[in-house]
DOZA-279450 format. One line per 2 residues: number of its first residue (from 1); their letters; for each residue y, z, x of C-alpha. Coordinates in steps of 0.5 Angstrom, whole numbers, m for minus. Each point is the difference from the previous one (the first is absolute). Example, Ala and Ser with C-alpha at 12.3 -4.5 7.8 and 13.67 -1.06 7.14 Angstrom:
<sites>
1) AS) m9/16/25 | 7/m2/2;
</sites>
This chain:
<sites>
1) ML) m7/58/m92 | 6/m4/0;
3) KT) 6/3/m1 | 3/0/m8;
5) VK) 6/m5/m1 | 4/1/m5;
7) VN) 0/m5/m5 | 6/m1/m5;
9) KK) m3/0/m7 | 6/m3/m3;
11) YF) m3/m6/1 | m5/m3/m6;
13) KN) 2/5/m5 | 3/m6/m4;
15) LD) m7/m4/0 | m3/0/m7;
17) LS) m7/1/2 | m4/m2/m6;
19) KI) 2/m8/2 | m4/1/6;
21) SS) m8/0/1 | m4/5/5;
23) PS) m1/0/5 | 7/m3/2;
25) YV) 4/m1/6 | 8/m1/m3;
27) ID) 4/m2/6 | 7/1/m1;
29) TK) 4/m6/3 | 7/4/m1;
31) VI) m2/6/5 | m2/m6/4;
33) ND) 6/m3/0 | 3/7/1;
35) NL) m4/1/6 | 1/m8/2;
37) EI) 9/2/0 | m1/6/5;
39) FH) m4/m5/5 | 5/m6/m2;
41) KL) 5/6/3 | m3/2/6;
43) KT) m1/m8/2 | 7/m1/m1;
45) DT) 2/7/4 | m5/m1/6;
47) NV) m2/m7/1 | m7/3/m1;
49) KI) m6/m4/m1 | m3/2/m6;
51) LL) m8/m2/m2 | m4/2/m6;
53) AL) m7/4/2 | m5/m4/m4;
55) KA) m6/5/1 | 4/4/m4;
57) FS) 3/m5/m5 | m2/m7/m1;
59) LK) 1/m2/m8 | 1/m7/1;
61) SL) 4/0/m7 | 5/4/3;
63) LP) 0/m2/9 | 6/m6/m4;
65) II) 4/5/m2 | m1/5/7;
67) SN) 1/m6/4 | 8/m1/m2;
69) VL) 2/5/4 | m6/2/5;
71) DG) m1/m4/6 | m7/m1/0;
73) VC) m7/3/0 | m4/4/4;
75) AS) m8/m2/0 | m6/4/2;
77) GL) m4/m6/1 | m2/m7/m3;
79) NE) 1/1/m7 | 6/3/0;
81) AK) 3/m4/5 | m2/m7/m5;
83) LG) 3/5/m6 | 6/1/3;
85) KK) 1/m7/2 | m1/m3/m7;
87) YF) 3/5/m5 | 6/3/5;
89) GG) 1/m4/6 | 6/2/6;
91) LI) m3/4/6 | m8/1/0;
93) ST) m1/5/5 | m8/1/1;
95) YS) m3/6/2 | m8/2/1;
97) PA) m4/5/4 | m3/m6/3;
99) FK) 0/m8/m3 | m7/m3/m1;
101) ES) 0/m6/4 | m2/m5/m6;
103) EF) 6/2/m3 | 5/0/5;
105) DE) 2/m7/m1 | 2/1/m7;
107) IL) 4/6/0 | 4/m4/6;
109) KC) 2/m5/m5 | 2/6/m5;
111) SQ) 4/4/5 | 6/0/4;
113) HV) m2/8/3 | m6/1/3;
115) TF) m1/7/2 | m6/2/4;
117) NS) m3/7/0 | m3/m1/8;
119) IS) 0/m2/7 | m5/m4/m1;
121) QI) 2/m3/m7 | 6/m2/4;
123) NK) m4/m4/5 | m5/m4/m5;
125) YK) 6/m2/m4 | 7/m1/3;
127) KL) m1/m7/3 | m2/m2/m8;
129) CV) 7/4/m2 | 4/m3/6;
131) NK) m3/m8/m2 | 2/2/m7;
133) NI) 7/4/1 | m2/6/m3;
135) DI) 3/6/2 | m5/4/3;
137) GV) 1/7/m1 | m4/8/2;
139) RI) m1/5/m4 | 1/7/4;
141) NP) m3/7/m2 | 6/5/1;
143) LY) m5/5/1 | 5/4/m5;
145) SE) 0/1/m7 | 2/5/m6;
147) VD) m6/m2/m4 | m4/6/m2;
149) VS) m6/m4/m4 | m4/m3/6;
151) KY) m2/m6/m3 | 7/m2/m1;
153) NS) 2/1/7 | m1/m5/4;
155) SN) 4/3/6 | m5/5/2;
157) LN) m4/0/7 | m6/m3/m4;
159) SR) 3/m6/m4 | m3/m6/1;
161) LG) 7/m3/m2 | 4/m2/6;
163) IH) 1/0/7 | 2/7/3;
165) IN) 7/1/1 | m1/2/7;
167) QL) m4/m5/2 | 5/m6/0;
169) DK) 1/m1/7 | m7/m4/m1;
171) ID) 2/m5/m5 | 2/m7/3;
173) FT) 7/m1/m4 | 2/m7/2;
175) YI) m2/m3/m8 | 0/6/m3;
177) KG) 7/0/m5 | m1/6/m4;
179) IH) m2/7/0 | m3/3/m7;
181) FH) m2/7/m2 | m2/3/m6;
183) SL) 0/8/0 | 3/2/m7;
185) CE) m3/1/m7 | 5/2/m5;
187) QN) 5/3/4 | 7/1/1;
189) FD) 5/m2/5 | m1/6/5;
191) AL) m7/m2/2 | 2/m7/1;
193) EN) 6/3/5 | m6/5/3;
195) TW) m5/m6/2 | 6/m4/3;
197) NK) 2/6/4 | m7/1/3;
199) IW) m1/m8/1 | 7/m2/3;
201) PY) m2/3/8 | m5/m5/0;
203) LK) 3/m6/m4 | 7/0/3;
205) NV) m4/m3/6 | m3/m6/m3;
207) VK) 6/m3/m6 | 4/m4/4;
209) NL) m7/m4/0 | 0/1/m8;
211) EW) 3/m4/m6 | m2/4/m6;
213) IN) m2/8/m1 | m4/0/m7;
215) LG) 0/8/m1 | m6/m1/m6;
217) GG) 0/3/m6 | m1/7/m4;
219) HH) 7/0/m1 | 2/4/m6;
221) IT) 7/m4/m1 | 1/m1/m8;
223) RS) m2/8/0 | 7/4/m3;
225) DY) m1/5/5 | 0/m6/6;
227) KL) 5/0/6 | 2/m6/m1;
229) TK) 7/0/3 | m4/3/7;
231) LT) m5/m5/m1 | 7/m5/0;
233) NF) 3/3/6 | m8/0/4;
235) LL) 0/m7/m1 | 6/m3/2;
237) EL) 0/5/7 | m7/m2/1;
239) KA) 2/m8/m1 | 6/1/5;
241) KT) m5/5/5 | m5/m6/0;
243) NC) 2/m6/m2 | m5/m1/m3;
245) QI) m1/m3/m8 | m3/7/m3;
247) IL) m5/m1/m6 | m2/5/m5;
249) EP) m7/m1/m4 | 0/5/m6;
251) GE) m5/m2/m6 | 0/6/m5;
253) AV) 8/1/1 | 1/m7/m3;
255) VF) m4/2/m7 | 1/8/1;
257) ES) 0/2/m8 | 0/m7/m3;
259) GI) m7/1/m2 | m4/5/m6;
261) LV) m8/m1/m1 | m1/1/m7;
263) GE) m7/3/m3 | m3/4/m6;
265) IL) m4/5/m2 | m7/m2/m1;
267) DY) m3/7/m1 | 2/7/0;
269) IQ) m5/6/3 | 3/7/m2;
271) GD) m2/5/5 | m2/7/0;
273) NN) 5/6/1 | 3/m3/6;
275) KI) m7/1/4 | m2/m8/m2;
277) PN) 7/m5/0 | 1/m4/m5;
279) IG) m1/m7/1 | 4/m7/m2;
281) IT) m4/m6/1 | 4/m6/1;
283) DI) 0/m7/0 | 3/0/8;
285) SP) m5/1/6 | 4/3/6;
287) VC) m6/m3/4 | 1/m7/m3;
289) HM) 8/0/m3 | 3/5/6;
291) PD) m4/0/5 | 5/5/4;
293) VI) 0/6/m5 | m8/0/4;
295) EA) 2/m2/6 | 6/3/2;
297) PY) m1/4/m4 | 6/1/m5;
299) RP) 1/2/m7 | 4/m5/m3;
301) TL) 6/2/m5 | m2/0/m7;
303) MN) 7/m2/m5 | 3/5/m4;
305) EP) m5/6/3 | 2/7/m2;
307) VK) 2/5/4 | m6/4/m2;
309) GK) m5/0/m7 | m8/m1/0;
311) KV) m3/m2/7 | m4/m7/m2;
313) VL) m4/m4/6 | 2/m7/m1;
315) GG) m6/m5/3 | m3/m7/0;
317) PS) m5/m3/m4 | m5/m2/7;
319) CL) m6/4/2 | 3/2/6;
321) AG) 1/8/m1 | 6/0/5;
323) DI) 4/m5/m5 | 4/5/m2;
325) IG) 8/m1/m1 | 2/7/0;
327) EY) 2/6/m4 | 6/0/m5;
329) YF) 3/4/m4 | 0/m2/m8;
331) LK) 4/3/m5 | m5/0/m5;
333) NP) m8/m3/0 | 1/m8/2;
335) NI) m3/m4/m5 | m5/m6/0;
337) GD) 5/m6/0 | 6/4/3;
339) KV) 3/m5/6 | 1/3/6;
341) VF) 5/m3/6 | 0/2/7;
343) LD) 6/m2/4 | 2/m3/7;
345) QA) m7/m5/m1 | 3/m7/3;
347) HY) m2/1/7 | m6/0/3;
349) TL) m4/0/m7 | 0/m8/m2;
351) VK) m2/m1/7 | m6/5/0;
353) TN) m3/m1/m7 | m8/m2/0;
355) FF) m6/0/m5 | m3/6/2;
357) NG) m6/1/m6 | 3/m7/m3;
359) IN) 7/4/m3 | 5/m5/m2;
361) HP) 7/m1/4 | 5/3/m4;
363) EV) 5/m6/m3 | 7/m2/4;
365) VL) 6/1/m4 | 7/m2/2;
367) WN) 5/4/m4 | 8/m1/1;
369) SD) 3/7/m2 | 7/m3/m1;
371) NN) m2/m4/m5 | m8/2/m3;
373) DF) m3/m7/2 | m6/1/2;
375) KI) m6/m6/2 | m7/1/2;
377) IK) m2/m3/6 | m7/1/1;
379) SF) m5/3/m4 | m8/1/2;
381) HF) m6/m2/m3 | m7/m1/2;
383) KD) 0/m6/3 | 4/3/5;
385) FE) m6/6/2 | m5/m6/m1;
387) TR) 4/m4/6 | 1/5/4;
389) N) m4/m2/5;
</sites>
């Protein structure tokens, strides 16, 4: 299970939940702007380029706002590259474990950087990139990571992602402009520094051939306890040591703490003397609306949860036995119709929703906590389910 990240519970305390349909994702644009201020200062202090990782958050209504500060996007394939070009602009950096030949020409039309996962993919596509004046990058596997959960650790020996760092001597760097690695997940600065110290002995002999170094994502830069001063100094030292443009690809950090998922209690089933749990059925399905709860797994933070009280297992309306959000404390038995709010639900939720069991997606609402303005930007209906395939 991923370690719990402390979430600031002051956000959304002034939101009038009676105005919010259930279920709904609510995104506070003020929080996103606050996060962007941190990135703006980092860019100003270090001249680093910062790209939004669309895999974490790609709500097109907010991409123009984010593009006012960040330099572009990193895309995981053709659709994200096209979305980034249309709604964001700037530097479009596209990486995939393997590119489809039928899509590659269109990817080149959308991208300025294309990063390859293997020597064979480089050899297959390098001439096309050179002819279109596209920067070629190569992803490396540092063979070092401090991520405990194996499914989120892309740098272990068996990972399919990247060329092993100790195989760099097999790469022809004639046309390669950049190196990319991604080995972090919701981590502070120390993990980045430790990773760099492991790979620098291998990289120092090839950086003279490079124009940029992409440090990937997973940097939890907007967390209150993030060591931002150390990161700033590190990026300045890295630029001086390598003479390369340094690139970061945060996703979660851009929208950290900016979103909630609002649901309601549909039914309450009283347990039996702690032998059978108290159960609250909600209209939030983790398998449909926040899949990382199932996949990681992790326990999302419930707003206003007391330190102790009556234990209630909250679950979703699907037929999956494991469609469970988690066990939570309540001061008293929840009533049917009571709202429940889960914090920090902007990232890796909207990008992963699905229609399992025909369960509708939550509405998407933008809210500004400065002036209390809110706007429903997307509602879902039968037509969306009907036309999904």
